[in-house]
C-alpha positions in Angstrom: -70.0 46.0 -49.4 -71.6 44.4 -46.3 -73.1 41.0 -46.3 -76.8 41.0 -47.0 -76.7 44.3 -49.0 -78.4 43.7 -52.3 -77.0 45.1 -55.5 -78.4 45.7 -59.0 -81.5 43.7 -59.8 -81.7 42.4 -56.2 -81.7 46.0 -54.9 -84.5 46.9 -57.3 -86.6 43.9 -56.2 -85.9 44.6 -52.5 -87.0 48.2 -52.9 -90.2 47.1 -54.8 -91.0 44.6 -52.0 -90.4 47.3 -49.4 -92.9 49.5 -51.3 -95.3 46.5 -51.4 -95.1 45.9 -47.7 -95.6 49.6 -47.0 -98.6 49.7 -49.2 -100.1 46.7 -47.5 -99.4 48.3 -44.1 -101.2 51.5 -45.2 -104.1 49.4 -46.4 -104.7 47.8 -43.0 -103.7 50.8 -40.9 -100.3 49.7 -39.7 -97.4 52.1 -39.4 -94.9 51.9 -42.3 -92.1 51.2 -39.7 -93.8 47.9 -39.1 -93.8 47.2 -42.8 -90.1 48.0 -43.0 -89.2 45.8 -40.1 -91.2 42.9 -41.6 -89.6 43.5 -45.0 -86.1 43.5 -43.5 -86.8 40.2 -41.7 -88.7 38.7 -44.7 -85.6 39.1 -46.9 -83.0 38.0 -44.3 -81.6 34.5 -44.6 -81.0 34.2 -40.9 -82.7 35.7 -37.8 -81.6 39.3 -37.1 -80.8 41.2 -33.9 -82.5 44.4 -33.0 -79.5 46.4 -34.0 -79.3 44.6 -37.4 -83.0 45.3 -38.0 -82.6 49.0 -37.2 -79.5 49.3 -39.4 -80.9 47.5 -42.4 -84.4 49.1 -42.2 -83.0 52.6 -41.7 -85.4 53.2 -38.8 -84.7 54.9 -35.5 -84.2 52.8 -32.4 -87.6 54.0 -31.0 -89.5 53.2 -34.2 -87.7 49.8 -34.4 -88.6 49.0 -30.8 -92.2 50.0 -31.1 -92.6 48.1 -34.4 -91.0 45.0 -33.1 -93.3 45.0 -30.0 -96.4 45.4 -32.3 -95.2 42.7 -34.6 -94.6 40.3 -31.7 -98.1 41.0 -30.3 -99.5 40.3 -33.8 -97.3 37.2 -34.1 -95.8 38.6 -37.3 -92.4 37.9 -35.9 -91.0 35.6 -33.3 -88.0 35.8 -30.9 -85.2 33.4 -31.6 -82.4 32.6 -29.1 -79.0 31.7 -30.5 -76.8 29.7 -28.3 -73.8 31.6 -26.8 -75.2 34.9 -27.9 -77.0 37.1 -25.3 -78.8 39.2 -27.9 -82.4 38.5 -28.9 -82.9 37.7 -32.5 -86.1 37.8 -34.6 -87.4 36.0 -37.7 -90.6 36.6 -39.7 -93.7 34.6 -39.6 -94.1 33.2 -43.1 -97.5 31.5 -42.7 -100.4 33.6 -44.2 -102.8 31.9 -41.8 -100.8 32.9 -38.7 -100.2 36.4 -39.9 -103.9 37.0 -40.6 -104.9 35.3 -37.3 -102.4 37.5 -35.4 -103.6 40.7 -37.0 -107.3 39.8 -36.4 -106.6 38.9 -32.7 -104.5 42.1 -32.1 -106.5 44.6 -34.1 -109.9 43.4 -35.3 -111.2 41.5 -32.3 -110.6 44.4 -29.8 -112.3 46.8 -32.3 -115.3 44.5 -32.7 -115.6 44.0 -28.9 -115.6 47.8 -28.4 -118.1 48.2 -31.2 -120.4 45.6 -29.6 -120.3 47.5 -26.3 -121.3 50.7 -28.1 -124.1 49.0 -29.9 -125.3 47.6 -26.7 -125.1 51.0 -25.1 -127.2 52.5 -28.0 -129.9 49.8 -27.3 -130.2 50.3 -23.6 -133.4 52.0 -22.6 -134.1 54.2 -25.6 -135.0 51.5 -28.2 -138.7 52.1 -28.1 -138.2 55.9 -28.3 -136.3 55.8 -31.6 -137.6 57.2 -34.9 -138.3 54.5 -37.5 -135.2 55.5 -39.5 -132.8 55.5 -36.6 -134.2 52.1 -35.4 -133.8 50.7 -38.9 -130.2 52.0 -39.2 -129.3 50.6 -35.8 -130.7 47.2 -36.8 -128.7 47.4 -40.0 -125.5 48.2 -38.2 -126.1 45.3 -35.8 -126.4 42.9 -38.8 -123.2 44.3 -40.4 -121.5 43.8 -37.1 -122.7 40.2 -36.8 -121.7 39.5 -40.4 -118.2 40.8 -39.8 -117.8 38.7 -36.6 -119.1 35.7 -38.6 -116.6 36.2 -41.4 -113.5 36.3 -39.2 -113.0 32.6 -38.9 -112.9 32.4 -42.7 -109.9 34.8 -42.8 -108.2 32.9 -40.0 -108.6 29.6 -42.0 -106.4 30.9 -44.9 -103.7 28.5 -45.7 -100.0 29.5 -45.9 -98.5 29.7 -49.3 
């Protein structure tokens, strides 16, 4: 048996947590490979190398590499340097606040900015020529967009726990 391989009850709990992380990834539109990488690091006592992550998660090297890059951009994991070891190691971010903030900055903000540009484009020139229903729906969508933008700081203020 290799070190870090759970048995019995620990294996069942580990599998359940993997399913939990995969379900949460599905909910927010992230690949399951990202969930499995985070799960692997979340349960590790010490930082893991790329090779360790791929082996323990059961992912291909390509999925592992892509997932690690995404998690780094989202600040869901961080690189760790270990003296006298040339490999790069990773550990998970455990603060809910930092996880949510990283996800918002990587995924939600760019989507909202693109949405803003599309709403601005819909407004240019043709506003006075719109039917009452289309003008009303466009105004409603703008309010939804602004409310979403206004709510983001609330999510970012979540405390770790």
